[in-house]
mmCIF file of the C-alpha atoms, coordinates in Angstrom:
data_MODEL
# 
_entry.id   MODEL 
# 
loop_
_atom_site.group_PDB 
_atom_site.id 
_atom_site.type_symbol 
_atom_site.label_atom_id 
_atom_site.label_alt_id 
_atom_site.label_comp_id 
_atom_site.label_asym_id 
_atom_site.label_entity_id 
_atom_site.label_seq_id 
_atom_site.pdbx_PDB_ins_code 
_atom_site.Cartn_x 
_atom_site.Cartn_y 
_atom_site.Cartn_z 
_atom_site.occupancy 
_atom_site.B_iso_or_equiv 
_atom_site.pdbx_formal_charge 
_atom_site.auth_seq_id 
_atom_site.auth_comp_id 
_atom_site.auth_asym_id 
_atom_site.auth_atom_id 
_atom_site.pdbx_PDB_model_num 
ATOM 1   C CA . UNK A 1 1   ? -19.768 0.070   -6.924 1.00 0.00 ? 1   UNK A CA 1 
ATOM 2   C CA . UNK A 1 2   ? -17.214 -2.731  -8.210 1.00 0.00 ? 2   UNK A CA 1 
ATOM 3   C CA . UNK A 1 3   ? -18.369 -6.203  -9.131 1.00 0.00 ? 3   UNK A CA 1 
ATOM 4   C CA . UNK A 1 4   ? -17.603 -7.164  -5.588 1.00 0.00 ? 4   UNK A CA 1 
ATOM 5   C CA . UNK A 1 5   ? -20.236 -6.382  -3.005 1.00 0.00 ? 5   UNK A CA 1 
ATOM 6   C CA . UNK A 1 6   ? -19.756 -5.402  0.223  1.00 0.00 ? 6   UNK A CA 1 
ATOM 7   C CA . UNK A 1 7   ? -20.728 -8.721  1.756  1.00 0.00 ? 7   UNK A CA 1 
ATOM 8   C CA . UNK A 1 8   ? -18.890 -10.920 -0.975 1.00 0.00 ? 8   UNK A CA 1 
ATOM 9   C CA . UNK A 1 9   ? -15.671 -12.451 0.445  1.00 0.00 ? 9   UNK A CA 1 
ATOM 10  C CA . UNK A 1 10  ? -12.616 -12.856 -1.968 1.00 0.00 ? 10  UNK A CA 1 
ATOM 11  C CA . UNK A 1 11  ? -9.745  -14.906 -0.936 1.00 0.00 ? 11  UNK A CA 1 
ATOM 12  C CA . UNK A 1 12  ? -6.340  -14.987 -2.856 1.00 0.00 ? 12  UNK A CA 1 
ATOM 13  C CA . UNK A 1 13  ? -4.402  -18.089 -3.817 1.00 0.00 ? 13  UNK A CA 1 
ATOM 14  C CA . UNK A 1 14  ? -2.394  -17.715 -0.696 1.00 0.00 ? 14  UNK A CA 1 
ATOM 15  C CA . UNK A 1 15  ? -5.361  -17.802 1.365  1.00 0.00 ? 15  UNK A CA 1 
ATOM 16  C CA . UNK A 1 16  ? -5.509  -14.158 2.288  1.00 0.00 ? 16  UNK A CA 1 
ATOM 17  C CA . UNK A 1 17  ? -8.782  -12.149 2.444  1.00 0.00 ? 17  UNK A CA 1 
ATOM 18  C CA . UNK A 1 18  ? -9.122  -9.735  -0.255 1.00 0.00 ? 18  UNK A CA 1 
ATOM 19  C CA . UNK A 1 19  ? -11.199 -6.422  -0.177 1.00 0.00 ? 19  UNK A CA 1 
ATOM 20  C CA . UNK A 1 20  ? -12.256 -4.133  -2.811 1.00 0.00 ? 20  UNK A CA 1 
ATOM 21  C CA . UNK A 1 21  ? -11.402 -0.586  -2.928 1.00 0.00 ? 21  UNK A CA 1 
ATOM 22  C CA . UNK A 1 22  ? -14.904 0.202   -1.842 1.00 0.00 ? 22  UNK A CA 1 
ATOM 23  C CA . UNK A 1 23  ? -14.386 -2.013  1.264  1.00 0.00 ? 23  UNK A CA 1 
ATOM 24  C CA . UNK A 1 24  ? -11.034 -0.579  2.132  1.00 0.00 ? 24  UNK A CA 1 
ATOM 25  C CA . UNK A 1 25  ? -12.366 2.802   1.902  1.00 0.00 ? 25  UNK A CA 1 
ATOM 26  C CA . UNK A 1 26  ? -15.358 2.022   4.381  1.00 0.00 ? 26  UNK A CA 1 
ATOM 27  C CA . UNK A 1 27  ? -13.194 0.119   6.724  1.00 0.00 ? 27  UNK A CA 1 
ATOM 28  C CA . UNK A 1 28  ? -10.526 2.930   6.843  1.00 0.00 ? 28  UNK A CA 1 
ATOM 29  C CA . UNK A 1 29  ? -12.968 5.903   7.014  1.00 0.00 ? 29  UNK A CA 1 
ATOM 30  C CA . UNK A 1 30  ? -11.877 7.255   3.588  1.00 0.00 ? 30  UNK A CA 1 
ATOM 31  C CA . UNK A 1 31  ? -12.827 7.560   0.110  1.00 0.00 ? 31  UNK A CA 1 
ATOM 32  C CA . UNK A 1 32  ? -12.468 5.255   -2.920 1.00 0.00 ? 32  UNK A CA 1 
ATOM 33  C CA . UNK A 1 33  ? -10.551 8.216   -4.452 1.00 0.00 ? 33  UNK A CA 1 
ATOM 34  C CA . UNK A 1 34  ? -7.982  8.271   -1.834 1.00 0.00 ? 34  UNK A CA 1 
ATOM 35  C CA . UNK A 1 35  ? -7.488  4.393   -1.885 1.00 0.00 ? 35  UNK A CA 1 
ATOM 36  C CA . UNK A 1 36  ? -6.981  4.696   -5.615 1.00 0.00 ? 36  UNK A CA 1 
ATOM 37  C CA . UNK A 1 37  ? -4.564  7.447   -5.071 1.00 0.00 ? 37  UNK A CA 1 
ATOM 38  C CA . UNK A 1 38  ? -2.674  5.503   -2.634 1.00 0.00 ? 38  UNK A CA 1 
ATOM 39  C CA . UNK A 1 39  ? -2.392  2.467   -5.222 1.00 0.00 ? 39  UNK A CA 1 
ATOM 40  C CA . UNK A 1 40  ? -1.454  4.789   -8.055 1.00 0.00 ? 40  UNK A CA 1 
ATOM 41  C CA . UNK A 1 41  ? 1.298   6.431   -5.973 1.00 0.00 ? 41  UNK A CA 1 
ATOM 42  C CA . UNK A 1 42  ? 2.726   2.823   -5.059 1.00 0.00 ? 42  UNK A CA 1 
ATOM 43  C CA . UNK A 1 43  ? 1.928   3.252   -1.307 1.00 0.00 ? 43  UNK A CA 1 
ATOM 44  C CA . UNK A 1 44  ? -0.087  0.022   -1.327 1.00 0.00 ? 44  UNK A CA 1 
ATOM 45  C CA . UNK A 1 45  ? -0.031  -2.946  -3.815 1.00 0.00 ? 45  UNK A CA 1 
ATOM 46  C CA . UNK A 1 46  ? -3.220  -3.980  -5.074 1.00 0.00 ? 46  UNK A CA 1 
ATOM 47  C CA . UNK A 1 47  ? -3.903  -7.509  -6.802 1.00 0.00 ? 47  UNK A CA 1 
ATOM 48  C CA . UNK A 1 48  ? -5.823  -6.040  -9.760 1.00 0.00 ? 48  UNK A CA 1 
ATOM 49  C CA . UNK A 1 49  ? -8.671  -4.159  -8.010 1.00 0.00 ? 49  UNK A CA 1 
ATOM 50  C CA . UNK A 1 50  ? -8.622  -5.979  -4.809 1.00 0.00 ? 50  UNK A CA 1 
ATOM 51  C CA . UNK A 1 51  ? -6.494  -5.306  -1.510 1.00 0.00 ? 51  UNK A CA 1 
ATOM 52  C CA . UNK A 1 52  ? -4.841  -7.510  0.983  1.00 0.00 ? 52  UNK A CA 1 
ATOM 53  C CA . UNK A 1 53  ? -5.642  -6.851  4.669  1.00 0.00 ? 53  UNK A CA 1 
ATOM 54  C CA . UNK A 1 54  ? -1.996  -5.503  5.162  1.00 0.00 ? 54  UNK A CA 1 
ATOM 55  C CA . UNK A 1 55  ? -2.781  -2.761  2.371  1.00 0.00 ? 55  UNK A CA 1 
ATOM 56  C CA . UNK A 1 56  ? -5.997  -2.146  4.352  1.00 0.00 ? 56  UNK A CA 1 
ATOM 57  C CA . UNK A 1 57  ? -4.052  -1.627  7.484  1.00 0.00 ? 57  UNK A CA 1 
ATOM 58  C CA . UNK A 1 58  ? -1.272  0.441   5.804  1.00 0.00 ? 58  UNK A CA 1 
ATOM 59  C CA . UNK A 1 59  ? -4.106  3.020   4.473  1.00 0.00 ? 59  UNK A CA 1 
ATOM 60  C CA . UNK A 1 60  ? -5.292  3.324   8.144  1.00 0.00 ? 60  UNK A CA 1 
ATOM 61  C CA . UNK A 1 61  ? -1.811  3.603   9.319  1.00 0.00 ? 61  UNK A CA 1 
ATOM 62  C CA . UNK A 1 62  ? -0.783  6.241   6.754  1.00 0.00 ? 62  UNK A CA 1 
ATOM 63  C CA . UNK A 1 63  ? -3.978  8.381   7.611  1.00 0.00 ? 63  UNK A CA 1 
ATOM 64  C CA . UNK A 1 64  ? -3.355  8.050   11.325 1.00 0.00 ? 64  UNK A CA 1 
ATOM 65  C CA . UNK A 1 65  ? 0.325   9.358   10.880 1.00 0.00 ? 65  UNK A CA 1 
ATOM 66  C CA . UNK A 1 66  ? -0.914  12.261  8.545  1.00 0.00 ? 66  UNK A CA 1 
ATOM 67  C CA . UNK A 1 67  ? -3.741  13.188  11.103 1.00 0.00 ? 67  UNK A CA 1 
ATOM 68  C CA . UNK A 1 68  ? -1.803  12.573  14.204 1.00 0.00 ? 68  UNK A CA 1 
ATOM 69  C CA . UNK A 1 69  ? 1.670   13.888  13.131 1.00 0.00 ? 69  UNK A CA 1 
ATOM 70  C CA . UNK A 1 70  ? 1.097   15.950  10.458 1.00 0.00 ? 70  UNK A CA 1 
ATOM 71  C CA . UNK A 1 71  ? 3.258   13.920  7.787  1.00 0.00 ? 71  UNK A CA 1 
ATOM 72  C CA . UNK A 1 72  ? 2.724   14.037  4.249  1.00 0.00 ? 72  UNK A CA 1 
ATOM 73  C CA . UNK A 1 73  ? 2.059   10.954  2.212  1.00 0.00 ? 73  UNK A CA 1 
ATOM 74  C CA . UNK A 1 74  ? 5.854   10.307  1.588  1.00 0.00 ? 74  UNK A CA 1 
ATOM 75  C CA . UNK A 1 75  ? 6.814   10.664  5.173  1.00 0.00 ? 75  UNK A CA 1 
ATOM 76  C CA . UNK A 1 76  ? 4.021   8.461   6.526  1.00 0.00 ? 76  UNK A CA 1 
ATOM 77  C CA . UNK A 1 77  ? 5.221   5.827   3.973  1.00 0.00 ? 77  UNK A CA 1 
ATOM 78  C CA . UNK A 1 78  ? 8.751   6.177   4.756  1.00 0.00 ? 78  UNK A CA 1 
ATOM 79  C CA . UNK A 1 79  ? 8.017   5.795   8.686  1.00 0.00 ? 79  UNK A CA 1 
ATOM 80  C CA . UNK A 1 80  ? 6.031   2.561   7.863  1.00 0.00 ? 80  UNK A CA 1 
ATOM 81  C CA . UNK A 1 81  ? 8.778   1.157   5.525  1.00 0.00 ? 81  UNK A CA 1 
ATOM 82  C CA . UNK A 1 82  ? 11.457  1.900   8.044  1.00 0.00 ? 82  UNK A CA 1 
ATOM 83  C CA . UNK A 1 83  ? 9.230   0.330   10.854 1.00 0.00 ? 83  UNK A CA 1 
ATOM 84  C CA . UNK A 1 84  ? 8.894   -2.954  8.876  1.00 0.00 ? 84  UNK A CA 1 
ATOM 85  C CA . UNK A 1 85  ? 12.553  -2.919  8.006  1.00 0.00 ? 85  UNK A CA 1 
ATOM 86  C CA . UNK A 1 86  ? 13.400  -2.523  11.747 1.00 0.00 ? 86  UNK A CA 1 
ATOM 87  C CA . UNK A 1 87  ? 10.964  -5.408  12.916 1.00 0.00 ? 87  UNK A CA 1 
ATOM 88  C CA . UNK A 1 88  ? 12.762  -7.617  10.158 1.00 0.00 ? 88  UNK A CA 1 
ATOM 89  C CA . UNK A 1 89  ? 16.095  -6.794  11.398 1.00 0.00 ? 89  UNK A CA 1 
ATOM 90  C CA . UNK A 1 90  ? 15.062  -7.623  14.903 1.00 0.00 ? 90  UNK A CA 1 
ATOM 91  C CA . UNK A 1 91  ? 13.789  -10.759 13.939 1.00 0.00 ? 91  UNK A CA 1 
ATOM 92  C CA . UNK A 1 92  ? 16.919  -11.913 11.997 1.00 0.00 ? 92  UNK A CA 1 
ATOM 93  C CA . UNK A 1 93  ? 19.002  -10.792 15.131 1.00 0.00 ? 93  UNK A CA 1 
ATOM 94  C CA . UNK A 1 94  ? 16.772  -12.814 17.345 1.00 0.00 ? 94  UNK A CA 1 
ATOM 95  C CA . UNK A 1 95  ? 17.308  -15.628 15.049 1.00 0.00 ? 95  UNK A CA 1 
ATOM 96  C CA . UNK A 1 96  ? 21.037  -15.176 14.867 1.00 0.00 ? 96  UNK A CA 1 
ATOM 97  C CA . UNK A 1 97  ? 21.399  -14.997 18.556 1.00 0.00 ? 97  UNK A CA 1 
ATOM 98  C CA . UNK A 1 98  ? 19.305  -18.160 19.123 1.00 0.00 ? 98  UNK A CA 1 
ATOM 99  C CA . UNK A 1 99  ? 21.508  -19.934 16.754 1.00 0.00 ? 99  UNK A CA 1 
ATOM 100 C CA . UNK A 1 100 ? 24.559  -18.522 18.469 1.00 0.00 ? 100 UNK A CA 1 
ATOM 101 C CA . UNK A 1 101 ? 23.353  -19.880 21.842 1.00 0.00 ? 101 UNK A CA 1 
ATOM 102 C CA . UNK A 1 102 ? 22.258  -23.235 20.709 1.00 0.00 ? 102 UNK A CA 1 
# 
């Protein structure tokens, strides 16, 4: 186990709770090896040996897309990236429409 116990809370400089690879594996019902693999492939972006909540969520989402839809890692990652981009574009469009109507 890493230097961060399961009950030890670590917070980033931005105030985000950080999770060890072990904690992420437990929360996503996977293994530390899978979490490390996702990090080495660039599917998640660890801060040293710690992960933000969004990375833990992304692991769970990738696992779900793989299990439920049979997507491979690249396909699942692309789906999540496109969904995030669509959400950002929708937010920009809504802001544009609000400014236009103001």
